[in-house]
ROMAR-399847 format. One record per residue (C-alpha): x, y, z; residue in three letters. Coordinates in steps of 0.05 Angstrom, whole numbers, plus 5000, padded with zeros to 4 digits. Each point is the difference from the previous one (the first is absolute). Last residue first. Example, Ala and Ser with C-alpha at 12.3 -4.5 7.8 and 13.67 -1.06 7.14 Angstrom:
<pt <5273 4979 5143> 'ser'>
<pt <4973 4931 5013> 'ala'>
This chain:
<pt <5204 5346 4621> 'asp'>
<pt <4972 5048 4948> 'val'>
<pt <4938 4970 4966> 'gly'>
<pt <4957 5060 5018> 'thr'>
<pt <5046 5057 5019> 'tyr'>
<pt <4981 5057 4954> 'ile'>
<pt <4925 4987 4994> 'glu'>
<pt <4994 4981 5073> 'gln'>
<pt <5037 5064 5018> 'leu'>
<pt <4952 5040 4956> 'phe'>
<pt <4939 4974 5035> 'ala'>
<pt <5031 5000 5070> 'ala'>
<pt <5014 5074 4995> 'thr'>
<pt <4929 5018 4979> 'thr'>
<pt <4971 4956 5054> 'glu'>
<pt <5051 5027 5050> 'trp'>
<pt <4988 5074 4990> 'gln'>
<pt <4950 5005 5058> 'arg'>
<pt <5053 4968 5043> 'ala'>
<pt <5049 5055 4980> 'ala'>
<pt <4949 5053 5021> 'ala'>
<pt <4992 4965 5067> 'pro'>
<pt <5076 4998 5007> 'phe'>
<pt <5012 5074 4988> 'asp'>
<pt <5076 5001 4999> 'val'>
<pt <5055 5050 5011> 'gln'>
<pt <5065 4962 4986> 'met'>
<pt <5048 5000 5058> 'trp'>
<pt <5066 5039 4998> 'arg'>
<pt <5044 4962 5048> 'ile'>
<pt <5046 5031 5052> 'ser'>
<pt <5073 4981 4999> 'gln'>
<pt <5036 4940 5030> 'gly'>
<pt <4956 4951 4962> 'pro'>
<pt <4942 4962 5033> 'ala'>
<pt <5004 4924 4998> 'ala'>
<pt <5004 4996 5076> 'arg'>
<pt <4931 5032 4998> 'ser'>
<pt <4990 5059 5046> 'thr'>
<pt <4997 5008 5075> 'glu'>
<pt <4959 5057 5029> 'lys'>
<pt <4936 4960 5006> 'val'>
<pt <4947 5046 5031> 'ala'>
<pt <4990 5029 4930> 'pro'>
<pt <4967 4933 4980> 'asn'>
<pt <5018 4986 4928> 'val'>
<pt <5062 4957 5011> 'pro'>
<pt <5042 4981 4939> 'phe'>
<pt <5008 4924 4995> 'gln'>
<pt <5068 4965 5003> 'ala'>
<pt <4973 4930 4983> 'ser'>
<pt <5055 4964 5040> 'pro'>
<pt <4986 5038 5064> 'gly'>
<pt <5017 5070 5023> 'ala'>
<pt <4942 5034 4965> 'ala'>
<pt <4951 4942 5011> 'leu'>
<pt <5017 4998 5074> 'arg'>
<pt <4993 5075 5008> 'arg'>
<pt <4933 4995 4963> 'glu'>
<pt <4977 4946 5048> 'val'>
<pt <5023 5039 5062> 'ala'>
<pt <4962 5062 4978> 'pro'>
<pt <4934 4963 5008> 'gln'>
<pt <4959 4994 4936> 'leu'>
<pt <5005 4924 4997> 'leu'>
<pt <4971 4992 5070> 'tyr'>
<pt <4939 5044 4988> 'asp'>
<pt <4986 4964 4934> 'val'>
<pt <5006 4933 5037> 'leu'>
<pt <4951 5022 5054> 'lys'>
<pt <4951 5022 4945> 'lys'>
<pt <5006 4931 4968> 'ala'>
<pt <4984 4966 5066> 'ala'>
<pt <4937 5042 5005> 'glu'>
<pt <4979 4985 4928> 'pro'>
<pt <5007 4924 5001> 'his'>
<pt <4958 4970 4943> 'pro'>
<pt <5010 5057 4950> 'gly'>
<pt <4935 5036 4984> 'asn'>
<pt <5038 5057 4965> 'lys'>
<pt <5074 4985 4994> 'ile'>
<pt <5044 5042 5046> 'leu'>
<pt <5056 5038 4966> 'cys'>
<pt <5075 5008 5010> 'leu'>
<pt <5046 5032 4950> 'thr'>
<pt <5074 4993 4986> 'asn'>
<pt <5026 5066 4974> 'pro'>
<pt <5029 5017 4932> 'ile'>
<pt <5054 5053 4994> 'arg'>
<pt <5017 5023 4929> 'leu'>
<pt <5066 5034 4991> 'ala'>
<pt <5000 5071 4973> 'gly'>
<pt <4966 5024 4936> 'leu'>
<pt <5053 5049 4977> 'glu'>
<pt <4995 5076 5007> 'gly'>
<pt <5065 5006 5039> 'glu'>
<pt <5037 4934 4997> 'gly'>
<pt <4983 4938 5040> 'gln'>
<pt <4972 4958 4943> 'asp'>
<pt <5020 4932 5026> 'pro'>
<pt <5022 4975 5069> 'tyr'>
<pt <5061 4958 4982> 'val'>
<pt <5017 4937 5039> 'ile'>
<pt <5070 4972 4990> 'val'>
<pt <5021 4930 4981> 'val'>
<pt <5061 4954 5002> 'pro'>
<pt <4964 4945 5040> 'arg'>
<pt <5017 4995 5074> 'gly'>
<pt <4937 4963 5020> 'ala'>
<pt <4977 5061 5039> 'asp'>
<pt <5004 5043 4937> 'val'>
<pt <4958 4948 4963> 'glu'>
<pt <4950 5000 5057> 'leu'>
<pt <4998 5076 4996> 'ile'>
<pt <4974 4998 4929> 'ala'>
<pt <4941 4954 5016> 'asp'>
<pt <4974 5044 5057> 'asp'>
<pt <5017 5063 4961> 'thr'>
<pt <4954 4982 4943> 'asp'>
<pt <5022 4986 4928> 'thr'>
<pt <5021 5031 4934> 'leu'>
<pt <5061 4970 4968> 'gly'>
<pt <5074 5005 4988> 'phe'>
<pt <5057 4966 4962> 'ala'>
<pt <4966 4933 4995> 'leu'>
<pt <5028 4929 5008> 'glu'>
<pt <5050 5029 5049> 'gly'>
<pt <4975 4957 5057> 'ser'>
<pt <4975 5060 5039> 'gly'>
<pt <4964 5027 4939> 'val'>
<pt <4964 4934 4989> 'ala'>
<pt <4984 4996 5074> 'gln'>
<pt <4969 5070 5001> 'ala'>
<pt <4957 4984 4939> 'val'>
<pt <4980 4932 5029> 'pro'>
<pt <4977 5036 5063> 'lys'>
<pt <4959 5051 4962> 'asn'>
<pt <4957 4948 4966> 'gly'>
<pt <4990 4952 4942> 'ala'>
<pt <5053 5029 4955> 'leu'>
<pt <4999 5045 4938> 'val'>
<pt <5068 5012 4969> 'val'>
<pt <5001 5072 4978> 'ala'>
<pt <5004 5040 4936> 'asn'>
<pt <4938 4981 4960> 'gln'>
<pt <4954 4993 5060> 'gln'>
<pt <5027 5066 5027> 'leu'>
<pt <4988 5035 4933> 'glu'>
<pt <4927 4979 5003> 'thr'>
<pt <4997 5018 5074> 'phe'>
<pt <5025 5071 4985> 'phe'>
<pt <4954 5010 4940> 'gln'>
<pt <4940 4978 5040> 'lys'>
<pt <5018 5048 5056> 'ala'>
<pt <5008 5058 4951> 'arg'>
<pt <4932 4987 4968> 'glu'>
<pt <4962 4985 5065> 'glu'>
<pt <5019 5062 5038> 'gly'>
<pt <5066 5015 5034> 'trp'>
<pt <4981 5003 5073> 'arg'>
<pt <4938 4955 4999> 'asp'>
<pt <5032 4949 4953> 'cys'>
<pt <5063 5003 5041> 'leu'>
<pt <4960 4984 5063> 'val'>
<pt <4965 4942 4966> 'ala'>
<pt <5067 4971 4976> 'ala'>
<pt <5031 5006 5070> 'his'>
<pt <4940 4964 5030> 'thr'>
<pt <5009 4945 4949> 'ala'>
<pt <5073 4995 5017> 'thr'>
<pt <4981 4999 5074> 'thr'>
<pt <4961 4936 4992> 'gly'>
<pt <4976 4972 4933> 'phe'>
<pt <4990 5018 4927> 'leu'>
<pt <5067 5035 4991> 'pro'>
<pt <5041 4937 4985> 'lys'>
<pt <5061 5012 5044> 'ala'>
<pt <5056 5041 4969> 'val'>
<pt <5070 4985 4976> 'gly'>
<pt <5057 5033 4964> 'val'>
<pt <5054 4971 4954> 'gln'>
<pt <4957 4981 4940> 'gly'>
<pt <5004 5071 4971> 'arg'>
<pt <5045 5043 5044> 'trp'>
<pt <5025 5047 4945> 'gln'>
<pt <4927 5005 4976> 'pro'>
<pt <4982 5043 5062> 'asp'>
<pt <4932 4974 5023> 'val'>
<pt <5022 4983 5071> 'leu'>
<pt <5038 5066 5003> 'asp'>
<pt <4932 5034 5004> 'leu'>
<pt <4993 4972 5071> 'ile'>
<pt <5053 5051 5017> 'ser'>
<pt <5070 5001 5030> 'asn'>
<pt <5038 4948 4960> 'pro'>
<pt <5074 4990 5014> 'arg'>
<pt <5045 5013 4941> 'arg'>
<pt <5054 5039 5037> 'asp'>
<pt <4997 4950 5058> 'ser'>
<pt <5017 4941 4956> 'pro'>
<pt <4943 4952 4983> 'val'>
<pt <5014 4925 4995> 'arg'>
<pt <5041 4992 5063> 'glu'>
<pt <4957 5050 5037> 'thr'>
<pt <4936 4961 4988> 'asn'>
<pt <4944 5052 5008> 'val'>
<pt <4935 4995 5038> 'ile'>
<pt <4952 5055 4979> 'leu'>
<pt <4948 5019 5051> 'val'>
<pt <4926 4999 5016> 'arg'>
<pt <4995 5015 5073> 'ala'>
<pt <4965 4959 5053> 'arg'>
<pt <4951 5026 5051> 'ala'>
<pt <4984 4978 5071> 'ala'>
<pt <4930 5026 5010> 'phe'>
<pt <4936 5015 4961> 'gly'>
<pt <4929 5000 5028> 'arg'>
<pt <4935 4973 4971> 'trp'>
<pt <4924 5008 5003> 'ala'>
<pt <5004 5051 5057> 'gly'>
<pt <4952 5049 4968> 'asp'>
<pt <5053 5053 4986> 'ala'>
<pt <5047 4946 4975> 'ala'>
<pt <5067 5003 5037> 'val'>
<pt <5068 5011 4967> 'tyr'>
<pt <4982 5061 4959> 'gly'>
<pt <5006 5048 5058> 'pro'>
<pt <5054 4979 5050> 'pro'>
<pt <4989 4948 5055> 'phe'>
<pt <4988 5030 5069> 'asp'>
<pt <4932 4967 5013> 'lys'>
<pt <5020 4932 4972> 'glu'>
<pt <5008 4963 5066> 'ala'>
<pt <4930 5017 5023> 'pro'>
<pt <4976 4957 4942> 'ser'>
<pt <4944 5029 4958> 'his'>
<pt <4960 4943 4969> 'tyr'>
<pt <4960 4997 4935> 'cys'>
<pt <4988 4931 4970> 'glu'>
<pt <5025 4989 4930> 'leu'>
<pt <4968 4962 4942> 'leu'>
<pt <4962 5058 4968> 'gly'>
<pt <5030 4989 4930> 'gln'>
<pt <5034 5068 5002> 'gln'>
<pt <5032 4979 5066> 'glu'>
<pt <5026 4937 4967> 'leu'>
<pt <5031 5044 4945> 'arg'>
<pt <5032 5043 5054> 'leu'>
<pt <5032 4939 5032> 'thr'>
<pt <5022 4979 4930> 'his'>
<pt <5040 5064 4991> 'leu'>
<pt <5029 5003 5070> 'ile'>
<pt <5060 4954 5007> 'glu'>
<pt <5023 4941 5042> 'asn'>
<pt <4928 4985 5020> 'asn'>
<pt <4983 4974 5068> 'trp'>
<pt <4927 4981 4989> 'phe'>
<pt <4964 4986 5065> 'leu'>
<pt <4939 4958 5015> 'asp'>
<pt <5001 4950 4943> 'cys'>
<pt <4950 4945 4986> 'arg'>
<pt <4947 5045 4971> 'pro'>
<pt <4935 4968 4975> 'arg'>
<pt <4970 5043 4946> 'asn'>
<pt <5066 5036 4988> 'arg'>
<pt <5040 4936 4992> 'glu'>
<pt <5017 5010 4926> 'gln'>
<pt <5020 5072 5013> 'leu'>
<pt <5044 4980 5058> 'leu'>
<pt <5032 4946 4958> 'ala'>
<pt <5015 5050 4945> 'thr'>
<pt <5034 5046 5050> 'ala'>
<pt <5041 4941 5025> 'leu'>
<pt <5024 4981 4930> 'gly'>
<pt <5011 5072 4979> 'val'>
<pt <5044 5016 5060> 'thr'>
<pt <5062 4968 4969> 'lys'>
<pt <4982 4952 4944> 'thr'>
<pt <5070 4972 4984> 'ser'>
<pt <5028 5010 5070> 'glu'>
<pt <4948 4958 5037> 'val'>
<pt <4952 5027 5052> 'asp'>
<pt <4991 4976 5071> 'tyr'>
<pt <4938 4973 5036> 'lys'>
<pt <5003 5008 5075> 'ala'>
<pt <4959 4969 5056> 'leu'>
<pt <5021 5041 5060> 'val'>
<pt <4984 4974 5070> 'arg'>
<pt <4981 5055 5049> 'val'>
<pt <5035 4991 5067> 'gly'>
<pt <5018 5074 4998> 'ser'>
<pt <5075 5004 5009> 'ala'>
<pt <5018 4931 4974> 'arg'>
<pt <4953 5006 4941> 'his'>
<pt <5025 5070 4984> 'phe'>
<pt <5071 4973 5002> 'asp'>
<pt <4981 4947 4949> 'asp'>
<pt <4970 5053 4955> 'leu'>
<pt <5065 5039 5004> 'ile'>
<pt <5042 4938 4983> 'pro'>
<pt <4953 4985 4941> 'glu'>
<pt <5004 5068 4967> 'ser'>
<pt <5073 5004 4978> 'phe'>
<pt <5015 4928 4977> 'glu'>
<pt <4928 4996 4974> 'arg'>
<pt <5011 5056 4950> 'asp'>
<pt <4948 5055 5009> 'leu'>
<pt <4937 4977 4964> 'ala'>
<pt <4968 4974 5063> 'ala'>
<pt <4928 4974 5003> 'tyr'>
<pt <4984 4996 5074> 'val'>
<pt <4947 4958 5036> 'val'>
<pt <4993 5016 5074> 'val'>
<pt <4989 4951 5056> 'glu'>
<pt <4978 4998 5073> 'pro'>
<pt <5014 4933 5034> 'thr'>
<pt <4935 4967 5019> 'asn'>
<pt <5022 4933 4971> 'ser'>
<pt <4963 4936 4981> 'gly'>
<pt <5014 5004 4925> 'gly'>
<pt <4931 5013 4974> 'cys'>
<pt <4964 5067 4995> 'gly'>
<pt <4987 4992 4926> 'ser'>
<pt <5039 5063 4985> 'leu'>
<pt <5062 4973 5034> 'val'>
<pt <4998 4934 4963> 'leu'>
<pt <4988 5036 4935> 'leu'>
<pt <5061 5042 5014> 'ile'>
<pt <5044 4940 5014> 'leu'>
<pt <4977 4965 4937> 'ala'>
<pt <5014 5063 4959> 'val'>
<pt <5070 5004 5028> 'phe'>
<pt <5014 4927 4985> 'val'>
<pt <4976 5009 4929> 'ser'>
<pt <5044 5062 4992> 'asn'>
<pt <5061 4963 5024> 'glu'>
<pt <4989 4941 4953> 'gly'>
<pt <4972 4932 5020> 'met'>
């Protein structure tokens, strides 16, 4: 029996009231990599006594697989809390009316734009979209400093990108469509498909650069920093930092309660726990090197550069509204690309 089948069997047992245990439970769909999210969920269990039944995503369908499952289950929800590793598909679930509103006391000091006005979702622990560069293949005087370098013909076949239909790469695409307009965004992704090696996810991109298979690629800080930790000959470049340039994109994890989930009170306790400053400190200092959102957290990501970062100004709800348009031209460009 596969992992998903075992998970479904466990959930059906819980929903049927069988199992002979009064232990409180919460069902979590987690898109953040299991190696990063599972230890925190285990600590919540130990601290609260609430058992966590977690379903994790896979690299090749990041976020989309879990979001699709939530849509399919809308008439009989199995999930209580969606821990998304990005924000685009959280906003799409909100548009579909699947989210339960809840204002956690732990989110009261979060900055504007990171908490839905009605409490449908909240963002925390962000990752940055960065270039990872192999220093043995790219000398310092040729080092890329913009996402536009990914479509420079001199690097044809030597750069990498994750297929932009899933995860943070899809979010990045929707944001660019909103910022640039459909025509320019479509041109960029067409040129990118022609110039870059398209891989299954951000982690394979980082690994290919770390091994020297590729010169550089577009990935997330959590995947890039692991290559640095492994001693690979790589550097992390925060793109488009010049005056008037886009800036680096920062994408938060998001937490949202699923409407009519089976364990709403336990889910609220978990939201409160995950929004505590200690969790963001742990994610910033830990393997995933997340960037804290809570202003009470003074520490920054261990992946942060020595200088300040110019962050891209983003309207995530507007980008989410662009997704259907973005997805249509991305499907056209990337269908059949492995």
